[in-house]
PDB file of N, CA, C and O in Angstrom:
ATOM      1  N   MET A   1     -66.953  47.061 137.936  1.00  0.00           N
ATOM      2  CA  MET A   1     -66.133  46.305 137.018  1.00  0.00           C
ATOM      3  C   MET A   1     -64.667  46.535 137.375  1.00  0.00           C
ATOM      4  O   MET A   1     -64.206  47.674 137.438  1.00  0.00           O
ATOM      5  N   ALA A   2     -63.963  45.474 137.601  1.00  0.00           N
ATOM      6  CA  ALA A   2     -62.561  45.568 137.983  1.00  0.00           C
ATOM      7  C   ALA A   2     -61.708  45.884 136.761  1.00  0.00           C
ATOM      8  O   ALA A   2     -61.989  45.422 135.655  1.00  0.00           O
ATOM      9  N   THR A   3     -60.674  46.668 136.975  1.00  0.00           N
ATOM     10  CA  THR A   3     -59.752  46.995 135.900  1.00  0.00           C
ATOM     11  C   THR A   3     -58.798  45.828 135.687  1.00  0.00           C
ATOM     12  O   THR A   3     -58.194  45.322 136.633  1.00  0.00           O
ATOM     13  N   LEU A   4     -58.671  45.412 134.442  1.00  0.00           N
ATOM     14  CA  LEU A   4     -57.762  44.320 134.122  1.00  0.00           C
ATOM     15  C   LEU A   4     -56.326  44.826 134.122  1.00  0.00           C
ATOM     16  O   LEU A   4     -56.052  45.971 133.763  1.00  0.00           O
ATOM     17  N   SER A   5     -55.430  43.959 134.528  1.00  0.00           N
ATOM     18  CA  SER A   5     -54.022  44.313 134.410  1.00  0.00           C
ATOM     19  C   SER A   5     -53.657  44.255 132.930  1.00  0.00           C
ATOM     20  O   SER A   5     -54.377  43.663 132.126  1.00  0.00           O
ATOM     21  N   LEU A   6     -52.567  44.858 132.591  1.00  0.00           N
ATOM     22  CA  LEU A   6     -52.124  44.845 131.199  1.00  0.00           C
ATOM     23  C   LEU A   6     -51.939  43.415 130.719  1.00  0.00           C
ATOM     24  O   LEU A   6     -52.334  43.076 129.604  1.00  0.00           O
ATOM     25  N   LYS A   7     -51.346  42.584 131.549  1.00  0.00           N
ATOM     26  CA  LYS A   7     -51.126  41.184 131.187  1.00  0.00           C
ATOM     27  C   LYS A   7     -52.451  40.485 130.890  1.00  0.00           C
ATOM     28  O   LYS A   7     -52.572  39.770 129.895  1.00  0.00           O
ATOM     29  N   ASP A   8     -53.447  40.694 131.760  1.00  0.00           N
ATOM     30  CA  ASP A   8     -54.760  40.070 131.554  1.00  0.00           C
ATOM     31  C   ASP A   8     -55.434  40.587 130.282  1.00  0.00           C
ATOM     32  O   ASP A   8     -56.075  39.835 129.548  1.00  0.00           O
ATOM     33  N   GLU A   9     -55.273  41.876 130.046  1.00  0.00           N
ATOM     34  CA  GLU A   9     -55.871  42.470 128.851  1.00  0.00           C
ATOM     35  C   GLU A   9     -55.243  41.885 127.585  1.00  0.00           C
ATOM     36  O   GLU A   9     -55.945  41.564 126.626  1.00  0.00           O
ATOM     37  N   ILE A  10     -53.924  41.751 127.591  1.00  0.00           N
ATOM     38  CA  ILE A  10     -53.222  41.153 126.450  1.00  0.00           C
ATOM     39  C   ILE A  10     -53.681  39.717 126.246  1.00  0.00           C
ATOM     40  O   ILE A  10     -53.957  39.305 125.119  1.00  0.00           O
ATOM     41  N   LEU A  11     -53.762  38.950 127.334  1.00  0.00           N
ATOM     42  CA  LEU A  11     -54.193  37.553 127.232  1.00  0.00           C
ATOM     43  C   LEU A  11     -55.615  37.438 126.704  1.00  0.00           C
ATOM     44  O   LEU A  11     -55.917  36.531 125.929  1.00  0.00           O
ATOM     45  N   ASP A  12     -56.493  38.351 127.117  1.00  0.00           N
ATOM     46  CA  ASP A  12     -57.863  38.346 126.600  1.00  0.00           C
ATOM     47  C   ASP A  12     -57.881  38.527 125.083  1.00  0.00           C
ATOM     48  O   ASP A  12     -58.612  37.832 124.377  1.00  0.00           O
ATOM     49  N   HIS A  13     -57.083  39.452 124.598  1.00  0.00           N
ATOM     50  CA  HIS A  13     -57.036  39.703 123.158  1.00  0.00           C
ATOM     51  C   HIS A  13     -56.444  38.509 122.416  1.00  0.00           C
ATOM     52  O   HIS A  13     -56.994  38.051 121.414  1.00  0.00           O
ATOM     53  N   ILE A  14     -55.328  38.017 122.914  1.00  0.00           N
ATOM     54  CA  ILE A  14     -54.630  36.929 122.231  1.00  0.00           C
ATOM     55  C   ILE A  14     -55.472  35.656 122.203  1.00  0.00           C
ATOM     56  O   ILE A  14     -55.439  34.913 121.222  1.00  0.00           O
ATOM     57  N   SER A  15     -56.212  35.406 123.253  1.00  0.00           N
ATOM     58  CA  SER A  15     -57.005  34.170 123.305  1.00  0.00           C
ATOM     59  C   SER A  15     -58.080  34.127 122.221  1.00  0.00           C
ATOM     60  O   SER A  15     -58.553  33.052 121.852  1.00  0.00           O
ATOM     61  N   ALA A  16     -58.462  35.290 121.717  1.00  0.00           N
ATOM     62  CA  ALA A  16     -59.470  35.339 120.655  1.00  0.00           C
ATOM     63  C   ALA A  16     -58.839  35.179 119.268  1.00  0.00           C
ATOM     64  O   ALA A  16     -59.554  35.012 118.280  1.00  0.00           O
ATOM     65  N   PHE A  17     -57.514  35.230 119.189  1.00  0.00           N
ATOM     66  CA  PHE A  17     -56.824  35.110 117.905  1.00  0.00           C
ATOM     67  C   PHE A  17     -56.803  33.673 117.411  1.00  0.00           C
ATOM     68  O   PHE A  17     -56.883  32.720 118.188  1.00  0.00           O
ATOM     69  N   SER A  18     -56.695  33.550 116.107  1.00  0.00           N
ATOM     70  CA  SER A  18     -56.481  32.225 115.516  1.00  0.00           C
ATOM     71  C   SER A  18     -55.066  31.767 115.883  1.00  0.00           C
ATOM     72  O   SER A  18     -54.242  32.553 116.349  1.00  0.00           O
ATOM     73  N   TYR A  19     -54.810  30.491 115.664  1.00  0.00           N
ATOM     74  CA  TYR A  19     -53.474  29.952 115.950  1.00  0.00           C
ATOM     75  C   TYR A  19     -52.406  30.714 115.161  1.00  0.00           C
ATOM     76  O   TYR A  19     -51.334  31.012 115.687  1.00  0.00           O
ATOM     77  N   GLU A  20     -52.703  31.026 113.908  1.00  0.00           N
ATOM     78  CA  GLU A  20     -51.723  31.717 113.062  1.00  0.00           C
ATOM     79  C   GLU A  20     -51.384  33.094 113.622  1.00  0.00           C
ATOM     80  O   GLU A  20     -50.219  33.491 113.642  1.00  0.00           O
ATOM     81  N   LYS A  21     -52.405  33.822 114.078  1.00  0.00           N
ATOM     82  CA  LYS A  21     -52.157  35.138 114.655  1.00  0.00           C
ATOM     83  C   LYS A  21     -51.415  35.022 115.992  1.00  0.00           C
ATOM     84  O   LYS A  21     -50.556  35.848 116.300  1.00  0.00           O
ATOM     85  N   GLN A  22     -51.744  34.013 116.771  1.00  0.00           N
ATOM     86  CA  GLN A  22     -51.020  33.801 118.031  1.00  0.00           C
ATOM     87  C   GLN A  22     -49.551  33.514 117.743  1.00  0.00           C
ATOM     88  O   GLN A  22     -48.671  33.971 118.472  1.00  0.00           O
ATOM     89  N   ARG A  23     -49.289  32.763 116.685  1.00  0.00           N
ATOM     90  CA  ARG A  23     -47.914  32.450 116.286  1.00  0.00           C
ATOM     91  C   ARG A  23     -47.173  33.737 115.915  1.00  0.00           C
ATOM     92  O   ARG A  23     -46.008  33.905 116.276  1.00  0.00           O
ATOM     93  N   LEU A  24     -47.844  34.653 115.192  1.00  0.00           N
ATOM     94  CA  LEU A  24     -47.241  35.940 114.837  1.00  0.00           C
ATOM     95  C   LEU A  24     -46.914  36.763 116.083  1.00  0.00           C
ATOM     96  O   LEU A  24     -45.859  37.392 116.166  1.00  0.00           O
ATOM     97  N   VAL A  25     -47.825  36.750 117.040  1.00  0.00           N
ATOM     98  CA  VAL A  25     -47.577  37.463 118.296  1.00  0.00           C
ATOM     99  C   VAL A  25     -46.349  36.880 118.991  1.00  0.00           C
ATOM    100  O   VAL A  25     -45.507  37.620 119.499  1.00  0.00           O
ATOM    101  N   MET A  26     -46.252  35.562 119.011  1.00  0.00           N
ATOM    102  CA  MET A  26     -45.112  34.911 119.638  1.00  0.00           C
ATOM    103  C   MET A  26     -43.809  35.282 118.930  1.00  0.00           C
ATOM    104  O   MET A  26     -42.798  35.534 119.586  1.00  0.00           O
ATOM    105  N   GLU A  27     -43.826  35.317 117.613  1.00  0.00           N
ATOM    106  CA  GLU A  27     -42.638  35.712 116.853  1.00  0.00           C
ATOM    107  C   GLU A  27     -42.245  37.156 117.185  1.00  0.00           C
ATOM    108  O   GLU A  27     -41.063  37.471 117.325  1.00  0.00           O
ATOM    109  N   TYR A  28     -43.238  38.016 117.306  1.00  0.00           N
ATOM    110  CA  TYR A  28     -42.961  39.415 117.638  1.00  0.00           C
ATOM    111  C   TYR A  28     -42.353  39.529 119.035  1.00  0.00           C
ATOM    112  O   TYR A  28     -41.379  40.253 119.240  1.00  0.00           O
ATOM    113  N   ILE A  29     -42.931  38.816 119.983  1.00  0.00           N
ATOM    114  CA  ILE A  29     -42.406  38.844 121.354  1.00  0.00           C
ATOM    115  C   ILE A  29     -40.964  38.367 121.381  1.00  0.00           C
ATOM    116  O   ILE A  29     -40.117  38.962 122.046  1.00  0.00           O
ATOM    117  N   THR A  30     -40.690  37.295 120.658  1.00  0.00           N
ATOM    118  CA  THR A  30     -39.331  36.767 120.596  1.00  0.00           C
ATOM    119  C   THR A  30     -38.379  37.783 119.981  1.00  0.00           C
ATOM    120  O   THR A  30     -37.246  37.927 120.440  1.00  0.00           O
ATOM    121  N   SER A  31     -38.827  38.487 118.947  1.00  0.00           N
ATOM    122  CA  SER A  31     -37.962  39.489 118.310  1.00  0.00           C
ATOM    123  C   SER A  31     -37.674  40.652 119.251  1.00  0.00           C
ATOM    124  O   SER A  31     -36.576  41.208 119.232  1.00  0.00           O
ATOM    125  N   ILE A  32     -38.645  41.021 120.067  1.00  0.00           N
ATOM    126  CA  ILE A  32     -38.448  42.103 121.034  1.00  0.00           C
ATOM    127  C   ILE A  32     -37.428  41.682 122.085  1.00  0.00           C
ATOM    128  O   ILE A  32     -36.560  42.468 122.464  1.00  0.00           O
ATOM    129  N   GLU A  33     -37.534  40.457 122.548  1.00  0.00           N
ATOM    130  CA  GLU A  33     -36.629  39.965 123.590  1.00  0.00           C
ATOM    131  C   GLU A  33     -35.176  39.954 123.130  1.00  0.00           C
ATOM    132  O   GLU A  33     -34.266  40.151 123.935  1.00  0.00           O
ATOM    133  N   SER A  34     -34.958  39.724 121.840  1.00  0.00           N
ATOM    134  CA  SER A  34     -33.595  39.597 121.339  1.00  0.00           C
ATOM    135  C   SER A  34     -32.990  40.920 120.876  1.00  0.00           C
ATOM    136  O   SER A  34     -31.824  40.963 120.483  1.00  0.00           O
ATOM    137  N   ARG A  35     -33.761  41.983 120.917  1.00  0.00           N
ATOM    138  CA  ARG A  35     -33.250  43.284 120.476  1.00  0.00           C
ATOM    139  C   ARG A  35     -32.278  43.847 121.507  1.00  0.00           C
ATOM    140  O   ARG A  35     -32.438  43.671 122.714  1.00  0.00           O
ATOM    141  N   THR A  36     -31.275  44.524 120.988  1.00  0.00           N
ATOM    142  CA  THR A  36     -30.364  45.228 121.874  1.00  0.00           C
ATOM    143  C   THR A  36     -30.623  46.718 121.736  1.00  0.00           C
ATOM    144  O   THR A  36     -30.920  47.214 120.649  1.00  0.00           O
ATOM    145  N   ILE A  37     -30.509  47.404 122.823  1.00  0.00           N
ATOM    146  CA  ILE A  37     -30.732  48.840 122.817  1.00  0.00           C
ATOM    147  C   ILE A  37     -29.489  49.512 122.261  1.00  0.00           C
ATOM    148  O   ILE A  37     -28.372  49.273 122.720  1.00  0.00           O
ATOM    149  N   ARG A  38     -29.705  50.352 121.272  1.00  0.00           N
ATOM    150  CA  ARG A  38     -28.597  51.076 120.662  1.00  0.00           C
ATOM    151  C   ARG A  38     -28.691  52.547 121.021  1.00  0.00           C
ATOM    152  O   ARG A  38     -29.754  53.055 121.378  1.00  0.00           O
ATOM    153  N   GLY A  39     -27.588  53.195 120.919  1.00  0.00           N
ATOM    154  CA  GLY A  39     -27.580  54.624 121.172  1.00  0.00           C
ATOM    155  C   GLY A  39     -26.913  54.946 122.492  1.00  0.00           C
ATOM    156  O   GLY A  39     -26.413  54.069 123.198  1.00  0.00           O
ATOM    157  N   VAL A  40     -26.921  56.215 122.798  1.00  0.00           N
ATOM    158  CA  VAL A  40     -26.288  56.709 124.011  1.00  0.00           C
ATOM    159  C   VAL A  40     -27.339  57.479 124.798  1.00  0.00           C
ATOM    160  O   VAL A  40     -28.055  58.299 124.225  1.00  0.00           O
ATOM    161  N   PRO A  41     -27.444  57.235 126.086  1.00  0.00           N
ATOM    162  CA  PRO A  41     -28.406  57.993 126.894  1.00  0.00           C
ATOM    163  C   PRO A  41     -28.095  59.493 126.832  1.00  0.00           C
ATOM    164  O   PRO A  41     -26.931  59.889 126.775  1.00  0.00           O
ATOM    165  N   GLY A  42     -29.117  60.299 126.844  1.00  0.00           N
ATOM    166  CA  GLY A  42     -28.954  61.744 126.768  1.00  0.00           C
ATOM    167  C   GLY A  42     -28.038  62.307 127.833  1.00  0.00           C
ATOM    168  O   GLY A  42     -27.285  63.247 127.579  1.00  0.00           O
ATOM    169  N   LYS A  43     -28.101  61.731 129.039  1.00  0.00           N
ATOM    170  CA  LYS A  43     -27.266  62.269 130.118  1.00  0.00           C
ATOM    171  C   LYS A  43     -25.771  62.113 129.815  1.00  0.00           C
ATOM    172  O   LYS A  43     -24.944  62.813 130.400  1.00  0.00           O
ATOM    173  N   GLU A  44     -25.424  61.203 128.907  1.00  0.00           N
ATOM    174  CA  GLU A  44     -24.020  61.019 128.553  1.00  0.00           C
ATOM    175  C   GLU A  44     -23.555  61.972 127.459  1.00  0.00           C
ATOM    176  O   GLU A  44     -22.354  62.174 127.285  1.00  0.00           O
ATOM    177  N   ILE A  45     -24.491  62.556 126.725  1.00  0.00           N
ATOM    178  CA  ILE A  45     -24.078  63.466 125.648  1.00  0.00           C
ATOM    179  C   ILE A  45     -24.460  64.912 125.921  1.00  0.00           C
ATOM    180  O   ILE A  45     -24.165  65.794 125.115  1.00  0.00           O
ATOM    181  N   VAL A  46     -25.109  65.162 127.040  1.00  0.00           N
ATOM    182  CA  VAL A  46     -25.539  66.524 127.353  1.00  0.00           C
ATOM    183  C   VAL A  46     -24.345  67.472 127.468  1.00  0.00           C
ATOM    184  O   VAL A  46     -24.497  68.681 127.293  1.00  0.00           O
ATOM    185  N   ARG A  47     -23.180  66.940 127.756  1.00  0.00           N
ATOM    186  CA  ARG A  47     -21.988  67.795 127.865  1.00  0.00           C
ATOM    187  C   ARG A  47     -21.652  68.472 126.535  1.00  0.00           C
ATOM    188  O   ARG A  47     -20.923  69.464 126.512  1.00  0.00           O
ATOM    189  N   TYR A  48     -22.176  67.945 125.434  1.00  0.00           N
ATOM    190  CA  TYR A  48     -21.927  68.532 124.119  1.00  0.00           C
ATOM    191  C   TYR A  48     -22.928  69.626 123.755  1.00  0.00           C
ATOM    192  O   TYR A  48     -22.772  70.292 122.731  1.00  0.00           O
ATOM    193  N   ALA A  49     -23.935  69.811 124.568  1.00  0.00           N
ATOM    194  CA  ALA A  49     -24.951  70.822 124.287  1.00  0.00           C
ATOM    195  C   ALA A  49     -24.315  72.199 124.212  1.00  0.00           C
ATOM    196  O   ALA A  49     -23.507  72.570 125.064  1.00  0.00           O
ATOM    197  N   GLY A  50     -24.683  72.948 123.194  1.00  0.00           N
ATOM    198  CA  GLY A  50     -24.182  74.306 123.036  1.00  0.00           C
ATOM    199  C   GLY A  50     -22.800  74.397 122.410  1.00  0.00           C
ATOM    200  O   GLY A  50     -22.235  75.489 122.337  1.00  0.00           O
ATOM    201  N   ARG A  51     -22.247  73.293 121.963  1.00  0.00           N
ATOM    202  CA  ARG A  51     -20.895  73.289 121.403  1.00  0.00           C
ATOM    203  C   ARG A  51     -20.828  73.738 119.942  1.00  0.00           C
ATOM    204  O   ARG A  51     -19.756  74.105 119.461  1.00  0.00           O
ATOM    205  N   ILE A  52     -21.950  73.714 119.238  1.00  0.00           N
ATOM    206  CA  ILE A  52     -21.951  74.123 117.832  1.00  0.00           C
ATOM    207  C   ILE A  52     -22.098  75.640 117.789  1.00  0.00           C
ATOM    208  O   ILE A  52     -23.003  76.204 118.404  1.00  0.00           O
ATOM    209  N   SER A  53     -21.207  76.289 117.061  1.00  0.00           N
ATOM    210  CA  SER A  53     -21.237  77.755 116.993  1.00  0.00           C
ATOM    211  C   SER A  53     -22.492  78.235 116.269  1.00  0.00           C
ATOM    212  O   SER A  53     -23.088  77.509 115.473  1.00  0.00           O
ATOM    213  N   GLN A  54     -22.874  79.461 116.561  1.00  0.00           N
ATOM    214  CA  GLN A  54     -24.042  80.052 115.913  1.00  0.00           C
ATOM    215  C   GLN A  54     -23.829  80.128 114.404  1.00  0.00           C
ATOM    216  O   GLN A  54     -24.766  79.924 113.632  1.00  0.00           O
ATOM    217  N   GLU A  55     -22.605  80.419 113.986  1.00  0.00           N
ATOM    218  CA  GLU A  55     -22.291  80.492 112.559  1.00  0.00           C
ATOM    219  C   GLU A  55     -22.534  79.132 111.881  1.00  0.00           C
ATOM    220  O   GLU A  55     -23.133  79.069 110.808  1.00  0.00           O
ATOM    221  N   ASP A  56     -22.070  78.060 112.508  1.00  0.00           N
ATOM    222  CA  ASP A  56     -22.273  76.725 111.947  1.00  0.00           C
ATOM    223  C   ASP A  56     -23.759  76.352 111.929  1.00  0.00           C
ATOM    224  O   ASP A  56     -24.234  75.719 110.986  1.00  0.00           O
ATOM    225  N   LEU A  57     -24.476  76.741 112.962  1.00  0.00           N
ATOM    226  CA  LEU A  57     -25.917  76.466 113.002  1.00  0.00           C
ATOM    227  C   LEU A  57     -26.636  77.187 111.861  1.00  0.00           C
ATOM    228  O   LEU A  57     -27.555  76.639 111.253  1.00  0.00           O
ATOM    229  N   THR A  58     -26.211  78.414 111.580  1.00  0.00           N
ATOM    230  CA  THR A  58     -26.801  79.184 110.485  1.00  0.00           C
ATOM    231  C   THR A  58     -26.524  78.499 109.150  1.00  0.00           C
ATOM    232  O   THR A  58     -27.421  78.380 108.315  1.00  0.00           O
ATOM    233  N   VAL A  59     -25.288  78.047 108.945  1.00  0.00           N
ATOM    234  CA  VAL A  59     -24.924  77.346 107.710  1.00  0.00           C
ATOM    235  C   VAL A  59     -25.761  76.070 107.561  1.00  0.00           C
ATOM    236  O   VAL A  59     -26.268  75.791 106.474  1.00  0.00           O
ATOM    237  N   MET A  60     -25.908  75.302 108.631  1.00  0.00           N
ATOM    238  CA  MET A  60     -26.699  74.062 108.576  1.00  0.00           C
ATOM    239  C   MET A  60     -28.164  74.360 108.283  1.00  0.00           C
ATOM    240  O   MET A  60     -28.800  73.660 107.495  1.00  0.00           O
ATOM    241  N   THR A  61     -28.698  75.404 108.919  1.00  0.00           N
ATOM    242  CA  THR A  61     -30.097  75.771 108.701  1.00  0.00           C
ATOM    243  C   THR A  61     -30.328  76.143 107.243  1.00  0.00           C
ATOM    244  O   THR A  61     -31.304  75.709 106.631  1.00  0.00           O
ATOM    245  N   ARG A  62     -29.424  76.948 106.692  1.00  0.00           N
ATOM    246  CA  ARG A  62     -29.556  77.331 105.271  1.00  0.00           C
ATOM    247  C   ARG A  62     -29.481  76.111 104.357  1.00  0.00           C
ATOM    248  O   ARG A  62     -30.255  75.995 103.406  1.00  0.00           O
ATOM    249  N   ALA A  63     -28.550  75.201 104.645  1.00  0.00           N
ATOM    250  CA  ALA A  63     -28.405  73.998 103.818  1.00  0.00           C
ATOM    251  C   ALA A  63     -29.679  73.157 103.860  1.00  0.00           C
ATOM    252  O   ALA A  63     -30.122  72.638 102.835  1.00  0.00           O
ATOM    253  N   ILE A  64     -30.259  73.028 105.037  1.00  0.00           N
ATOM    254  CA  ILE A  64     -31.502  72.251 105.175  1.00  0.00           C
ATOM    255  C   ILE A  64     -32.626  72.926 104.389  1.00  0.00           C
ATOM    256  O   ILE A  64     -33.347  72.271 103.637  1.00  0.00           O
ATOM    257  N   GLN A  65     -32.764  74.218 104.566  1.00  0.00           N
ATOM    258  CA  GLN A  65     -33.837  74.935 103.870  1.00  0.00           C
ATOM    259  C   GLN A  65     -33.647  74.905 102.357  1.00  0.00           C
ATOM    260  O   GLN A  65     -34.618  74.784 101.609  1.00  0.00           O
ATOM    261  N   THR A  66     -32.414  75.014 101.910  1.00  0.00           N
ATOM    262  CA  THR A  66     -32.136  75.055 100.476  1.00  0.00           C
ATOM    263  C   THR A  66     -32.241  73.682  99.825  1.00  0.00           C
ATOM    264  O   THR A  66     -32.845  73.536  98.762  1.00  0.00           O
ATOM    265  N   ASP A  67     -31.653  72.682 100.464  1.00  0.00           N
ATOM    266  CA  ASP A  67     -31.528  71.375  99.822  1.00  0.00           C
ATOM    267  C   ASP A  67     -32.564  70.345 100.253  1.00  0.00           C
ATOM    268  O   ASP A  67     -32.856  69.414  99.503  1.00  0.00           O
ATOM    269  N   CYS A  68     -33.116  70.497 101.432  1.00  0.00           N
ATOM    270  CA  CYS A  68     -34.001  69.442 101.952  1.00  0.00           C
ATOM    271  C   CYS A  68     -35.479  69.793 101.876  1.00  0.00           C
ATOM    272  O   CYS A  68     -36.321  68.896 101.925  1.00  0.00           O
ATOM    273  N   GLU A  69     -35.805  71.034 101.761  1.00  0.00           N
ATOM    274  CA  GLU A  69     -37.208  71.417 101.794  1.00  0.00           C
ATOM    275  C   GLU A  69     -37.776  71.630 100.403  1.00  0.00           C
ATOM    276  O   GLU A  69     -38.586  72.528 100.177  1.00  0.00           O
ATOM    277  N   GLN A  70     -37.337  70.786  99.470  1.00  0.00           N
ATOM    278  CA  GLN A  70     -37.823  70.890  98.109  1.00  0.00           C
ATOM    279  C   GLN A  70     -38.403  69.549  97.668  1.00  0.00           C
ATOM    280  O   GLN A  70     -37.920  68.488  98.061  1.00  0.00           O
ATOM    281  N   VAL A  71     -39.423  69.618  96.864  1.00  0.00           N
ATOM    282  CA  VAL A  71     -40.039  68.416  96.328  1.00  0.00           C
ATOM    283  C   VAL A  71     -39.845  68.419  94.822  1.00  0.00           C
ATOM    284  O   VAL A  71     -40.185  69.387  94.141  1.00  0.00           O
ATOM    285  N   ASP A  72     -39.297  67.332  94.312  1.00  0.00           N
ATOM    286  CA  ASP A  72     -39.124  67.179  92.866  1.00  0.00           C
ATOM    287  C   ASP A  72     -40.248  66.285  92.368  1.00  0.00           C
ATOM    288  O   ASP A  72     -40.192  65.065  92.528  1.00  0.00           O
ATOM    289  N   ASP A  73     -41.269  66.887  91.762  1.00  0.00           N
ATOM    290  CA  ASP A  73     -42.452  66.139  91.309  1.00  0.00           C
ATOM    291  C   ASP A  73     -42.100  65.069  90.278  1.00  0.00           C
ATOM    292  O   ASP A  73     -42.848  64.103  90.122  1.00  0.00           O
ATOM    293  N   ASN A  74     -41.003  65.216  89.588  1.00  0.00           N
ATOM    294  CA  ASN A  74     -40.621  64.282  88.548  1.00  0.00           C
ATOM    295  C   ASN A  74     -39.612  63.238  89.026  1.00  0.00           C
ATOM    296  O   ASN A  74     -39.125  62.434  88.231  1.00  0.00           O
ATOM    297  N   GLU A  75     -39.299  63.250  90.313  1.00  0.00           N
ATOM    298  CA  GLU A  75     -38.274  62.347  90.808  1.00  0.00           C
ATOM    299  C   GLU A  75     -38.674  60.875  90.683  1.00  0.00           C
ATOM    300  O   GLU A  75     -37.835  60.041  90.341  1.00  0.00           O
ATOM    301  N   TRP A  76     -39.891  60.555  90.943  1.00  0.00           N
ATOM    302  CA  TRP A  76     -40.336  59.146  90.860  1.00  0.00           C
ATOM    303  C   TRP A  76     -41.194  59.029  89.661  1.00  0.00           C
ATOM    304  O   TRP A  76     -41.696  57.945  89.365  1.00  0.00           O
TER     305      TRP A  76
END
């Protein structure tokens, strides 16, 4: 049995879809094509690695543990 290419595999799946589902796939593909990549590549920000002092890291860790790791059962 020959291995299908990704394109062939996708086409096999889509061909079994109803027209409505095929339309949804097309809308999704179109949305992917129009997306712009946001952010900065890691190689551009690696120069900042190690710049936060140990003291500041300790303060941030405590703040996270104190304020973020709690569940308020009555919140919702």
